Gaussian input, Z-matrix of N, CA and C with variables (Angstrom, degrees):
# hf/3-21g

backbone

0 1
 N
 C     1     B1
 C     2     B2     1     A1
 N     3     B3     2     A2     1     D1
 C     4     B4     3     A3     2     D2
 C     5     B5     4     A4     3     D3
 N     6     B6     5     A5     4     D4
 C     7     B7     6     A6     5     D5
 C     8     B8     7     A7     6     D6
 N     9     B9     8     A8     7     D7
 C    10    B10     9     A9     8     D8
 C    11    B11    10    A10     9     D9
 N    12    B12    11    A11    10    D10
 C    13    B13    12    A12    11    D11
 C    14    B14    13    A13    12    D12
 N    15    B15    14    A14    13    D13
 C    16    B16    15    A15    14    D14
 C    17    B17    16    A16    15    D15
 N    18    B18    17    A17    16    D16
 C    19    B19    18    A18    17    D17
 C    20    B20    19    A19    18    D18
 N    21    B21    20    A20    19    D19
 C    22    B22    21    A21    20    D20
 C    23    B23    22    A22    21    D21
 N    24    B24    23    A23    22    D22
 C    25    B25    24    A24    23    D23
 C    26    B26    25    A25    24    D24
 N    27    B27    26    A26    25    D25
 C    28    B28    27    A27    26    D26
 C    29    B29    28    A28    27    D27
 N    30    B30    29    A29    28    D28
 C    31    B31    30    A30    29    D29
 C    32    B32    31    A31    30    D30
 N    33    B33    32    A32    31    D31
 C    34    B34    33    A33    32    D32
 C    35    B35    34    A34    33    D33
 N    36    B36    35    A35    34    D34
 C    37    B37    36    A36    35    D35
 C    38    B38    37    A37    36    D36
 N    39    B39    38    A38    37    D37
 C    40    B40    39    A39    38    D38
 C    41    B41    40    A40    39    D39
 N    42    B42    41    A41    40    D40
 C    43    B43    42    A42    41    D41
 C    44    B44    43    A43    42    D42
 N    45    B45    44    A44    43    D43
 C    46    B46    45    A45    44    D44
 C    47    B47    46    A46    45    D45
 N    48    B48    47    A47    46    D46
 C    49    B49    48    A48    47    D47
 C    50    B50    49    A49    48    D48
 N    51    B51    50    A50    49    D49
 C    52    B52    51    A51    50    D50
 C    53    B53    52    A52    51    D51
 N    54    B54    53    A53    52    D52
 C    55    B55    54    A54    53    D53
 C    56    B56    55    A55    54    D54
 N    57    B57    56    A56    55    D55
 C    58    B58    57    A57    56    D56
 C    59    B59    58    A58    57    D57
 N    60    B60    59    A59    58    D58
 C    61    B61    60    A60    59    D59
 C    62    B62    61    A61    60    D60
 N    63    B63    62    A62    61    D61
 C    64    B64    63    A63    62    D62
 C    65    B65    64    A64    63    D63
 N    66    B66    65    A65    64    D64
 C    67    B67    66    A66    65    D65
 C    68    B68    67    A67    66    D66
 N    69    B69    68    A68    67    D67
 C    70    B70    69    A69    68    D68
 C    71    B71    70    A70    69    D69
 N    72    B72    71    A71    70    D70
 C    73    B73    72    A72    71    D71
 C    74    B74    73    A73    72    D72
 N    75    B75    74    A74    73    D73
 C    76    B76    75    A75    74    D74
 C    77    B77    76    A76    75    D75
 N    78    B78    77    A77    76    D76
 C    79    B79    78    A78    77    D77
 C    80    B80    79    A79    78    D78
 N    81    B81    80    A80    79    D79
 C    82    B82    81    A81    80    D80
 C    83    B83    82    A82    81    D81
 N    84    B84    83    A83    82    D82
 C    85    B85    84    A84    83    D83
 C    86    B86    85    A85    84    D84
 N    87    B87    86    A86    85    D85
 C    88    B88    87    A87    86    D86
 C    89    B89    88    A88    87    D87
 N    90    B90    89    A89    88    D88
 C    91    B91    90    A90    89    D89
 C    92    B92    91    A91    90    D90
 N    93    B93    92    A92    91    D91
 C    94    B94    93    A93    92    D92
 C    95    B95    94    A94    93    D93
 N    96    B96    95    A95    94    D94
 C    97    B97    96    A96    95    D95
 C    98    B98    97    A97    96    D96
 N    99    B99    98    A98    97    D97
 C   100   B100    99    A99    98    D98
 C   101   B101   100   A100    99    D99
 N   102   B102   101   A101   100   D100
 C   103   B103   102   A102   101   D101
 C   104   B104   103   A103   102   D102
 N   105   B105   104   A104   103   D103
 C   106   B106   105   A105   104   D104
 C   107   B107   106   A106   105   D105
 N   108   B108   107   A107   106   D106
 C   109   B109   108   A108   107   D107
 C   110   B110   109   A109   108   D108
 N   111   B111   110   A110   109   D109
 C   112   B112   111   A111   110   D110
 C   113   B113   112   A112   111   D111
 N   114   B114   113   A113   112   D112
 C   115   B115   114   A114   113   D113
 C   116   B116   115   A115   114   D114
 N   117   B117   116   A116   115   D115
 C   118   B118   117   A117   116   D116
 C   119   B119   118   A118   117   D117
 N   120   B120   119   A119   118   D118
 C   121   B121   120   A120   119   D119
 C   122   B122   121   A121   120   D120
 N   123   B123   122   A122   121   D121
 C   124   B124   123   A123   122   D122
 C   125   B125   124   A124   123   D123
 N   126   B126   125   A125   124   D124
 C   127   B127   126   A126   125   D125
 C   128   B128   127   A127   126   D126
 N   129   B129   128   A128   127   D127
 C   130   B130   129   A129   128   D128
 C   131   B131   130   A130   129   D129
 N   132   B132   131   A131   130   D130
 C   133   B133   132   A132   131   D131
 C   134   B134   133   A133   132   D132
 N   135   B135   134   A134   133   D133
 C   136   B136   135   A135   134   D134
 C   137   B137   136   A136   135   D135
 N   138   B138   137   A137   136   D136
 C   139   B139   138   A138   137   D137
 C   140   B140   139   A139   138   D138
 N   141   B141   140   A140   139   D139
 C   142   B142   141   A141   140   D140
 C   143   B143   142   A142   141   D141
 N   144   B144   143   A143   142   D142
 C   145   B145   144   A144   143   D143
 C   146   B146   145   A145   144   D144
 N   147   B147   146   A146   145   D145
 C   148   B148   147   A147   146   D146
 C   149   B149   148   A148   147   D147
 N   150   B150   149   A149   148   D148
 C   151   B151   150   A150   149   D149
 C   152   B152   151   A151   150   D150
 N   153   B153   152   A152   151   D151
 C   154   B154   153   A153   152   D152
 C   155   B155   154   A154   153   D153
 N   156   B156   155   A155   154   D154
 C   157   B157   156   A156   155   D155
 C   158   B158   157   A157   156   D156
 N   159   B159   158   A158   157   D157
 C   160   B160   159   A159   158   D158
 C   161   B161   160   A160   159   D159
 N   162   B162   161   A161   160   D160
 C   163   B163   162   A162   161   D161
 C   164   B164   163   A163   162   D162
 N   165   B165   164   A164   163   D163
 C   166   B166   165   A165   164   D164
 C   167   B167   166   A166   165   D165
 N   168   B168   167   A167   166   D166
 C   169   B169   168   A168   167   D167
 C   170   B170   169   A169   168   D168
 N   171   B171   170   A170   169   D169
 C   172   B172   171   A171   170   D170
 C   173   B173   172   A172   171   D171
 N   174   B174   173   A173   172   D172
 C   175   B175   174   A174   173   D173
 C   176   B176   175   A175   174   D174
 N   177   B177   176   A176   175   D175
 C   178   B178   177   A177   176   D176
 C   179   B179   178   A178   177   D177
 N   180   B180   179   A179   178   D178
 C   181   B181   180   A180   179   D179
 C   182   B182   181   A181   180   D180
 N   183   B183   182   A182   181   D181
 C   184   B184   183   A183   182   D182
 C   185   B185   184   A184   183   D183
 N   186   B186   185   A185   184   D184
 C   187   B187   186   A186   185   D185
 C   188   B188   187   A187   186   D186
 N   189   B189   188   A188   187   D187
 C   190   B190   189   A189   188   D188
 C   191   B191   190   A190   189   D189
 N   192   B192   191   A191   190   D190
 C   193   B193   192   A192   191   D191
 C   194   B194   193   A193   192   D192
 N   195   B195   194   A194   193   D193
 C   196   B196   195   A195   194   D194
 C   197   B197   196   A196   195   D195
 N   198   B198   197   A197   196   D196
 C   199   B199   198   A198   197   D197
 C   200   B200   199   A199   198   D198
 N   201   B201   200   A200   199   D199
 C   202   B202   201   A201   200   D200
 C   203   B203   202   A202   201   D201
 N   204   B204   203   A203   202   D202
 C   205   B205   204   A204   203   D203
 C   206   B206   205   A205   204   D204
 N   207   B207   206   A206   205   D205
 C   208   B208   207   A207   206   D206
 C   209   B209   208   A208   207   D207
 N   210   B210   209   A209   208   D208
 C   211   B211   210   A210   209   D209
 C   212   B212   211   A211   210   D210
 N   213   B213   212   A212   211   D211
 C   214   B214   213   A213   212   D212
 C   215   B215   214   A214   213   D213
 N   216   B216   215   A215   214   D214
 C   217   B217   216   A216   215   D215
 C   218   B218   217   A217   216   D216
 N   219   B219   218   A218   217   D217
 C   220   B220   219   A219   218   D218
 C   221   B221   220   A220   219   D219
 N   222   B222   221   A221   220   D220
 C   223   B223   222   A222   221   D221
 C   224   B224   223   A223   222   D222
 N   225   B225   224   A224   223   D223
 C   226   B226   225   A225   224   D224
 C   227   B227   226   A226   225   D225
 N   228   B228   227   A227   226   D226
 C   229   B229   228   A228   227   D227
 C   230   B230   229   A229   228   D228
 N   231   B231   230   A230   229   D229
 C   232   B232   231   A231   230   D230
 C   233   B233   232   A232   231   D231
 N   234   B234   233   A233   232   D232
 C   235   B235   234   A234   233   D233
 C   236   B236   235   A235   234   D234
 N   237   B237   236   A236   235   D235
 C   238   B238   237   A237   236   D236
 C   239   B239   238   A238   237   D237
 N   240   B240   239   A239   238   D238
 C   241   B241   240   A240   239   D239
 C   242   B242   241   A241   240   D240
 N   243   B243   242   A242   241   D241
 C   244   B244   243   A243   242   D242
 C   245   B245   244   A244   243   D243
 N   246   B246   245   A245   244   D244
 C   247   B247   246   A246   245   D245
 C   248   B248   247   A247   246   D246
 N   249   B249   248   A248   247   D247
 C   250   B250   249   A249   248   D248
 C   251   B251   250   A250   249   D249
 N   252   B252   251   A251   250   D250
 C   253   B253   252   A252   251   D251
 C   254   B254   253   A253   252   D252
 N   255   B255   254   A254   253   D253
 C   256   B256   255   A255   254   D254
 C   257   B257   256   A256   255   D255
 N   258   B258   257   A257   256   D256
 C   259   B259   258   A258   257   D257
 C   260   B260   259   A259   258   D258
 N   261   B261   260   A260   259   D259
 C   262   B262   261   A261   260   D260
 C   263   B263   262   A262   261   D261
 N   264   B264   263   A263   262   D262
 C   265   B265   264   A264   263   D263
 C   266   B266   265   A265   264   D264
 N   267   B267   266   A266   265   D265
 C   268   B268   267   A267   266   D266
 C   269   B269   268   A268   267   D267
 N   270   B270   269   A269   268   D268
 C   271   B271   270   A270   269   D269
 C   272   B272   271   A271   270   D270
 N   273   B273   272   A272   271   D271
 C   274   B274   273   A273   272   D272
 C   275   B275   274   A274   273   D273
 N   276   B276   275   A275   274   D274
 C   277   B277   276   A276   275   D275
 C   278   B278   277   A277   276   D276
 N   279   B279   278   A278   277   D277
 C   280   B280   279   A279   278   D278
 C   281   B281   280   A280   279   D279
 N   282   B282   281   A281   280   D280
 C   283   B283   282   A282   281   D281
 C   284   B284   283   A283   282   D282
 N   285   B285   284   A284   283   D283
 C   286   B286   285   A285   284   D284
 C   287   B287   286   A286   285   D285
 N   288   B288   287   A287   286   D286
 C   289   B289   288   A288   287   D287
 C   290   B290   289   A289   288   D288
 N   291   B291   290   A290   289   D289
 C   292   B292   291   A291   290   D290
 C   293   B293   292   A292   291   D291
 N   294   B294   293   A293   292   D292
 C   295   B295   294   A294   293   D293
 C   296   B296   295   A295   294   D294
 N   297   B297   296   A296   295   D295
 C   298   B298   297   A297   296   D296
 C   299   B299   298   A298   297   D297
 N   300   B300   299   A299   298   D298
 C   301   B301   300   A300   299   D299
 C   302   B302   301   A301   300   D300
 N   303   B303   302   A302   301   D301
 C   304   B304   303   A303   302   D302
 C   305   B305   304   A304   303   D303
 N   306   B306   305   A305   304   D304
 C   307   B307   306   A306   305   D305
 C   308   B308   307   A307   306   D306
 N   309   B309   308   A308   307   D307
 C   310   B310   309   A309   308   D308
 C   311   B311   310   A310   309   D309

   B1=1.4647
   B2=1.5017
   B3=1.3096
   B4=1.5141
   B5=1.5025
   B6=1.3617
   B7=1.3907
   B8=1.4404
   B9=1.3508
   B10=1.5531
   B11=1.5632
   B12=1.3186
   B13=1.4135
   B14=1.6022
   B15=1.2737
   B16=1.5067
   B17=1.6220
   B18=1.3059
   B19=1.4952
   B20=1.5387
   B21=1.2966
   B22=1.5043
   B23=1.4776
   B24=1.3062
   B25=1.4667
   B26=1.5601
   B27=1.3107
   B28=1.4431
   B29=1.6223
   B30=1.2655
   B31=1.4239
   B32=1.6119
   B33=1.3965
   B34=1.5373
   B35=1.4694
   B36=1.3703
   B37=1.5340
   B38=1.5324
   B39=1.3900
   B40=1.4531
   B41=1.4792
   B42=1.2991
   B43=1.5753
   B44=1.4977
   B45=1.3678
   B46=1.4956
   B47=1.5401
   B48=1.2562
   B49=1.4395
   B50=1.5803
   B51=1.4133
   B52=1.4330
   B53=1.6053
   B54=1.2320
   B55=1.5384
   B56=1.5101
   B57=1.2446
   B58=1.5177
   B59=1.5483
   B60=1.2578
   B61=1.4204
   B62=1.4725
   B63=1.3937
   B64=1.5335
   B65=1.5403
   B66=1.3637
   B67=1.5388
   B68=1.4932
   B69=1.2745
   B70=1.4732
   B71=1.6146
   B72=1.3328
   B73=1.3882
   B74=1.5738
   B75=1.3189
   B76=1.5505
   B77=1.5742
   B78=1.3226
   B79=1.4192
   B80=1.4740
   B81=1.3905
   B82=1.3273
   B83=1.5678
   B84=1.2957
   B85=1.5191
   B86=1.4310
   B87=1.3421
   B88=1.5662
   B89=1.4387
   B90=1.2745
   B91=1.5180
   B92=1.4280
   B93=1.2632
   B94=1.5296
   B95=1.4986
   B96=1.2718
   B97=1.4948
   B98=1.6122
   B99=1.4113
   B100=1.4159
   B101=1.5657
   B102=1.3998
   B103=1.4998
   B104=1.5066
   B105=1.2069
   B106=1.4633
   B107=1.5910
   B108=1.2148
   B109=1.4095
   B110=1.5244
   B111=1.3819
   B112=1.3591
   B113=1.5918
   B114=1.3774
   B115=1.3732
   B116=1.5052
   B117=1.3295
   B118=1.4011
   B119=1.5282
   B120=1.2858
   B121=1.4438
   B122=1.5614
   B123=1.3104
   B124=1.4578
   B125=1.5929
   B126=1.4530
   B127=1.4264
   B128=1.4966
   B129=1.3493
   B130=1.4577
   B131=1.5339
   B132=1.3330
   B133=1.3977
   B134=1.5583
   B135=1.2872
   B136=1.4637
   B137=1.5310
   B138=1.3743
   B139=1.4683
   B140=1.6171
   B141=1.2846
   B142=1.4992
   B143=1.6267
   B144=1.3088
   B145=1.4674
   B146=1.3712
   B147=1.3516
   B148=1.4146
   B149=1.4559
   B150=1.3059
   B151=1.5060
   B152=1.4907
   B153=1.2770
   B154=1.4952
   B155=1.4947
   B156=1.3168
   B157=1.5484
   B158=1.4653
   B159=1.3970
   B160=1.5592
   B161=1.4247
   B162=1.2445
   B163=1.4642
   B164=1.5370
   B165=1.2508
   B166=1.4850
   B167=1.6955
   B168=1.2670
   B169=1.4968
   B170=1.4267
   B171=1.2532
   B172=1.5133
   B173=1.5824
   B174=1.2482
   B175=1.4782
   B176=1.5030
   B177=1.3392
   B178=1.4510
   B179=1.5345
   B180=1.4178
   B181=1.4803
   B182=1.6097
   B183=1.2900
   B184=1.4379
   B185=1.4892
   B186=1.2261
   B187=1.4812
   B188=1.4856
   B189=1.3841
   B190=1.4338
   B191=1.5409
   B192=1.3099
   B193=1.4666
   B194=1.4574
   B195=1.3348
   B196=1.4074
   B197=1.5295
   B198=1.3152
   B199=1.5784
   B200=1.4726
   B201=1.2663
   B202=1.5416
   B203=1.5682
   B204=1.3072
   B205=1.4368
   B206=1.6227
   B207=1.2898
   B208=1.5402
   B209=1.4108
   B210=1.3403
   B211=1.4760
   B212=1.4744
   B213=1.2805
   B214=1.4898
   B215=1.5361
   B216=1.2176
   B217=1.5223
   B218=1.5365
   B219=1.2565
   B220=1.5673
   B221=1.5764
   B222=1.2503
   B223=1.4002
   B224=1.5178
   B225=1.3413
   B226=1.4158
   B227=1.5296
   B228=1.3258
   B229=1.3431
   B230=1.4652
   B231=1.3580
   B232=1.5179
   B233=1.5072
   B234=1.3465
   B235=1.4241
   B236=1.5371
   B237=1.4065
   B238=1.5335
   B239=1.5875
   B240=1.3334
   B241=1.5192
   B242=1.4718
   B243=1.3195
   B244=1.4124
   B245=1.4826
   B246=1.3435
   B247=1.4601
   B248=1.5297
   B249=1.2875
   B250=1.4032
   B251=1.5158
   B252=1.3893
   B253=1.6444
   B254=1.5992
   B255=1.3050
   B256=1.3720
   B257=1.4872
   B258=1.3059
   B259=1.4949
   B260=1.4715
   B261=1.2978
   B262=1.4726
   B263=1.4998
   B264=1.4175
   B265=1.4545
   B266=1.6147
   B267=1.3336
   B268=1.4571
   B269=1.5019
   B270=1.3569
   B271=1.4645
   B272=1.5224
   B273=1.3876
   B274=1.3970
   B275=1.5162
   B276=1.3857
   B277=1.4936
   B278=1.5415
   B279=1.3145
   B280=1.4940
   B281=1.4998
   B282=1.3999
   B283=1.4513
   B284=1.4970
   B285=1.3399
   B286=1.4597
   B287=1.6033
   B288=1.2864
   B289=1.4478
   B290=1.5365
   B291=1.3166
   B292=1.4817
   B293=1.4811
   B294=1.3677
   B295=1.3933
   B296=1.5968
   B297=1.2981
   B298=1.5264
   B299=1.5057
   B300=1.2933
   B301=1.5299
   B302=1.5998
   B303=1.3138
   B304=1.4592
   B305=1.5864
   B306=1.3469
   B307=1.4605
   B308=1.5248
   B309=1.4143
   B310=1.3867
   B311=1.5063
   A1=108.06
   A2=121.50
   A3=127.26
   A4=101.82
   A5=120.95
   A6=127.91
   A7=110.49
   A8=115.33
   A9=126.89
   A10=104.64
   A11=115.89
   A12=120.09
   A13=112.41
   A14=118.51
   A15=121.26
   A16=107.00
   A17=111.03
   A18=114.50
   A19=111.33
   A20=119.55
   A21=119.29
   A22=108.94
   A23=118.44
   A24=120.93
   A25=112.41
   A26=112.42
   A27=120.95
   A28=105.54
   A29=116.39
   A30=124.46
   A31=113.30
   A32=108.25
   A33=114.62
   A34=113.26
   A35=116.75
   A36=118.73
   A37=109.61
   A38=117.28
   A39=119.90
   A40=115.55
   A41=112.12
   A42=120.80
   A43=109.31
   A44=120.22
   A45=120.75
   A46=108.83
   A47=113.11
   A48=121.33
   A49=108.56
   A50=109.10
   A51=127.55
   A52=105.55
   A53=118.01
   A54=123.35
   A55=109.16
   A56=118.19
   A57=123.77
   A58=109.35
   A59=116.83
   A60=123.16
   A61=109.21
   A62=111.64
   A63=120.80
   A64=102.86
   A65=112.64
   A66=120.90
   A67=104.33
   A68=119.89
   A69=129.59
   A70=107.76
   A71=118.41
   A72=120.62
   A73=115.07
   A74=113.67
   A75=116.66
   A76=113.88
   A77=115.28
   A78=122.60
   A79=124.08
   A80=121.65
   A81=126.04
   A82=109.74
   A83=115.96
   A84=121.61
   A85=114.86
   A86=115.97
   A87=122.39
   A88=115.36
   A89=120.32
   A90=123.83
   A91=110.48
   A92=114.41
   A93=124.39
   A94=109.74
   A95=119.03
   A96=120.62
   A97=109.91
   A98=110.45
   A99=115.81
   A100=105.16
   A101=112.60
   A102=117.41
   A103=105.67
   A104=115.43
   A105=120.59
   A106=110.87
   A107=118.95
   A108=124.09
   A109=113.36
   A110=119.13
   A111=126.98
   A112=107.64
   A113=115.84
   A114=122.49
   A115=110.08
   A116=117.83
   A117=121.49
   A118=107.79
   A119=115.81
   A120=121.08
   A121=116.00
   A122=111.33
   A123=121.64
   A124=112.62
   A125=112.13
   A126=114.79
   A127=116.42
   A128=116.16
   A129=121.94
   A130=114.67
   A131=115.65
   A132=124.39
   A133=107.24
   A134=120.04
   A135=120.58
   A136=106.16
   A137=119.22
   A138=123.85
   A139=107.21
   A140=115.72
   A141=117.69
   A142=105.44
   A143=115.19
   A144=115.89
   A145=119.09
   A146=120.77
   A147=124.60
   A148=112.83
   A149=120.18
   A150=127.97
   A151=109.42
   A152=114.93
   A153=113.52
   A154=114.03
   A155=111.40
   A156=112.58
   A157=116.11
   A158=114.82
   A159=116.61
   A160=114.45
   A161=123.21
   A162=131.63
   A163=113.19
   A164=115.25
   A165=122.05
   A166=105.94
   A167=111.08
   A168=116.62
   A169=107.82
   A170=124.21
   A171=123.59
   A172=107.61
   A173=123.16
   A174=119.86
   A175=113.71
   A176=117.70
   A177=125.36
   A178=104.02
   A179=110.37
   A180=117.15
   A181=118.59
   A182=107.81
   A183=120.39
   A184=120.52
   A185=126.50
   A186=126.51
   A187=107.55
   A188=115.68
   A189=123.58
   A190=109.11
   A191=116.82
   A192=120.91
   A193=123.33
   A194=114.77
   A195=119.35
   A196=113.86
   A197=109.27
   A198=112.69
   A199=113.07
   A200=115.69
   A201=117.71
   A202=108.20
   A203=114.69
   A204=122.64
   A205=114.80
   A206=110.72
   A207=117.75
   A208=111.13
   A209=117.29
   A210=117.59
   A211=112.23
   A212=113.24
   A213=125.75
   A214=114.08
   A215=116.23
   A216=119.53
   A217=110.13
   A218=113.86
   A219=116.97
   A220=109.31
   A221=120.35
   A222=122.61
   A223=112.09
   A224=117.61
   A225=121.01
   A226=106.70
   A227=114.64
   A228=121.63
   A229=123.11
   A230=110.90
   A231=123.73
   A232=111.40
   A233=114.45
   A234=125.64
   A235=108.21
   A236=114.08
   A237=118.86
   A238=107.12
   A239=113.62
   A240=119.54
   A241=108.13
   A242=112.72
   A243=121.01
   A244=112.00
   A245=116.87
   A246=122.40
   A247=108.14
   A248=120.91
   A249=124.05
   A250=103.30
   A251=108.30
   A252=115.99
   A253=110.40
   A254=119.62
   A255=121.70
   A256=116.78
   A257=114.59
   A258=118.40
   A259=114.88
   A260=115.08
   A261=119.73
   A262=110.73
   A263=116.34
   A264=120.28
   A265=108.29
   A266=115.68
   A267=118.00
   A268=109.96
   A269=112.96
   A270=120.21
   A271=117.28
   A272=112.77
   A273=116.18
   A274=117.12
   A275=115.99
   A276=117.03
   A277=107.90
   A278=116.08
   A279=118.45
   A280=113.01
   A281=113.11
   A282=120.57
   A283=109.00
   A284=115.89
   A285=118.38
   A286=110.25
   A287=115.19
   A288=118.97
   A289=110.45
   A290=119.38
   A291=122.99
   A292=105.94
   A293=113.00
   A294=113.08
   A295=107.08
   A296=116.94
   A297=123.85
   A298=110.03
   A299=113.20
   A300=117.23
   A301=106.61
   A302=113.20
   A303=123.98
   A304=108.46
   A305=116.17
   A306=114.42
   A307=109.29
   A308=119.62
   A309=120.15
   A310=105.23
   D1=-18.95
   D2=175.23
   D3=-57.49
   D4=-63.00
   D5=-173.27
   D6=-46.88
   D7=-51.08
   D8=-177.01
   D9=-53.72
   D10=-53.63
   D11=-174.25
   D12=-66.56
   D13=-27.32
   D14=175.63
   D15=-71.56
   D16=-41.12
   D17=-179.95
   D18=-67.63
   D19=-40.10
   D20=176.65
   D21=-66.27
   D22=-40.78
   D23=-178.16
   D24=-59.96
   D25=-39.94
   D26=-175.26
   D27=-68.41
   D28=-44.89
   D29=-179.85
   D30=-62.47
   D31=-50.02
   D32=175.44
   D33=-58.54
   D34=-33.82
   D35=-178.87
   D36=-66.65
   D37=-26.03
   D38=177.48
   D39=-89.46
   D40=2.85
   D41=-179.92
   D42=53.05
   D43=50.75
   D44=172.59
   D45=-72.04
   D46=156.06
   D47=-177.11
   D48=-92.95
   D49=145.84
   D50=169.55
   D51=50.35
   D52=57.88
   D53=175.09
   D54=-71.40
   D55=131.48
   D56=177.94
   D57=-140.83
   D58=144.19
   D59=178.09
   D60=-132.31
   D61=127.40
   D62=-172.72
   D63=-113.08
   D64=141.65
   D65=-176.07
   D66=-99.84
   D67=118.01
   D68=175.03
   D69=-114.70
   D70=18.41
   D71=-173.21
   D72=-61.47
   D73=-33.23
   D74=179.90
   D75=-106.07
   D76=0.63
   D77=177.55
   D78=-118.19
   D79=-2.83
   D80=177.83
   D81=-134.08
   D82=130.92
   D83=172.71
   D84=-73.34
   D85=-14.88
   D86=-171.90
   D87=-99.85
   D88=-34.51
   D89=179.19
   D90=-149.21
   D91=165.43
   D92=-176.54
   D93=-104.98
   D94=-36.46
   D95=-170.31
   D96=-143.95
   D97=142.10
   D98=171.27
   D99=-116.54
   D100=129.12
   D101=175.94
   D102=-109.20
   D103=130.34
   D104=-179.70
   D105=-125.05
   D106=134.21
   D107=176.04
   D108=-147.79
   D109=156.72
   D110=175.91
   D111=-101.39
   D112=126.97
   D113=-176.72
   D114=-140.42
   D115=168.33
   D116=167.12
   D117=-99.65
   D118=170.21
   D119=-176.52
   D120=-51.71
   D121=-41.88
   D122=176.87
   D123=-61.50
   D124=-50.69
   D125=177.30
   D126=-63.87
   D127=-31.56
   D128=174.17
   D129=-60.10
   D130=-47.88
   D131=178.39
   D132=-63.58
   D133=-42.26
   D134=-173.87
   D135=-73.90
   D136=-31.46
   D137=-178.09
   D138=-68.05
   D139=-36.68
   D140=178.83
   D141=-62.70
   D142=-49.16
   D143=176.33
   D144=-59.11
   D145=-46.59
   D146=176.02
   D147=-58.29
   D148=-49.18
   D149=176.16
   D150=-54.66
   D151=-49.03
   D152=177.92
   D153=-59.59
   D154=-41.64
   D155=178.70
   D156=-67.37
   D157=-31.89
   D158=-179.97
   D159=-82.23
   D160=-16.11
   D161=177.01
   D162=-101.46
   D163=161.73
   D164=169.02
   D165=-74.89
   D166=148.78
   D167=-173.70
   D168=-54.68
   D169=-44.63
   D170=-173.58
   D171=-73.59
   D172=-8.68
   D173=179.24
   D174=-76.82
   D175=-21.71
   D176=178.62
   D177=-97.84
   D178=98.57
   D179=-178.92
   D180=-74.41
   D181=-41.28
   D182=-174.84
   D183=-152.76
   D184=144.26
   D185=171.30
   D186=-125.91
   D187=128.35
   D188=179.33
   D189=-120.64
   D190=141.46
   D191=176.44
   D192=80.26
   D193=12.45
   D194=-177.86
   D195=-56.06
   D196=129.24
   D197=-173.88
   D198=86.03
   D199=1.39
   D200=-179.28
   D201=-109.76
   D202=-170.89
   D203=-176.69
   D204=-85.04
   D205=-13.38
   D206=175.23
   D207=-137.25
   D208=109.14
   D209=175.54
   D210=-108.82
   D211=134.28
   D212=177.29
   D213=-104.14
   D214=119.11
   D215=175.40
   D216=-108.46
   D217=115.02
   D218=179.97
   D219=-90.54
   D220=107.10
   D221=176.22
   D222=-107.20
   D223=33.85
   D224=177.12
   D225=83.62
   D226=-105.79
   D227=-179.84
   D228=-81.33
   D229=-2.88
   D230=167.08
   D231=-123.74
   D232=126.88
   D233=175.55
   D234=-106.76
   D235=121.25
   D236=179.46
   D237=-106.70
   D238=125.81
   D239=171.48
   D240=-113.07
   D241=124.40
   D242=175.83
   D243=-115.18
   D244=112.41
   D245=-170.28
   D246=-107.82
   D247=148.75
   D248=160.09
   D249=-85.19
   D250=150.70
   D251=-165.47
   D252=-47.50
   D253=-46.60
   D254=-176.69
   D255=-64.43
   D256=-34.66
   D257=175.90
   D258=-76.80
   D259=-27.95
   D260=177.20
   D261=-67.82
   D262=-42.36
   D263=175.69
   D264=-64.73
   D265=-42.75
   D266=-169.86
   D267=-62.95
   D268=-48.21
   D269=-176.69
   D270=-73.13
   D271=-29.26
   D272=170.06
   D273=68.62
   D274=35.22
   D275=-173.97
   D276=-67.98
   D277=-30.94
   D278=-179.24
   D279=-58.72
   D280=-38.52
   D281=-176.00
   D282=-79.75
   D283=-32.47
   D284=-178.46
   D285=-74.81
   D286=-18.12
   D287=-174.01
   D288=-99.10
   D289=4.99
   D290=174.18
   D291=-56.24
   D292=130.87
   D293=173.97
   D294=107.96
   D295=-27.09
   D296=177.46
   D297=-82.96
   D298=133.44
   D299=-172.83
   D300=-62.39
   D301=126.81
   D302=179.82
   D303=-99.12
   D304=126.34
   D305=-179.02
   D306=-110.91
   D307=-2.26
   D308=174.80
   D309=-150.30

């Protein structure tokens, strides 16, 4: 939970839009939390750096889509999805996650 709080803090410092956190702790064997936020490209790049600084180096497993409209940051038990507004609407993660416990 400490890792999740550091990630949330890093994203809130950047004033990302529509930050949501979903709890998969009891339902997924691969990860415990999904963090989803709407960003612009600049915020997404800053978020990568802020999250890397907030966590231990080994906590950030992989980054996918840097410089794109959807950035995925794999932090092991926490998966961070940063979408530009159009892609967030297009992929509809929020609608797909209806029924999953939301903690933020």
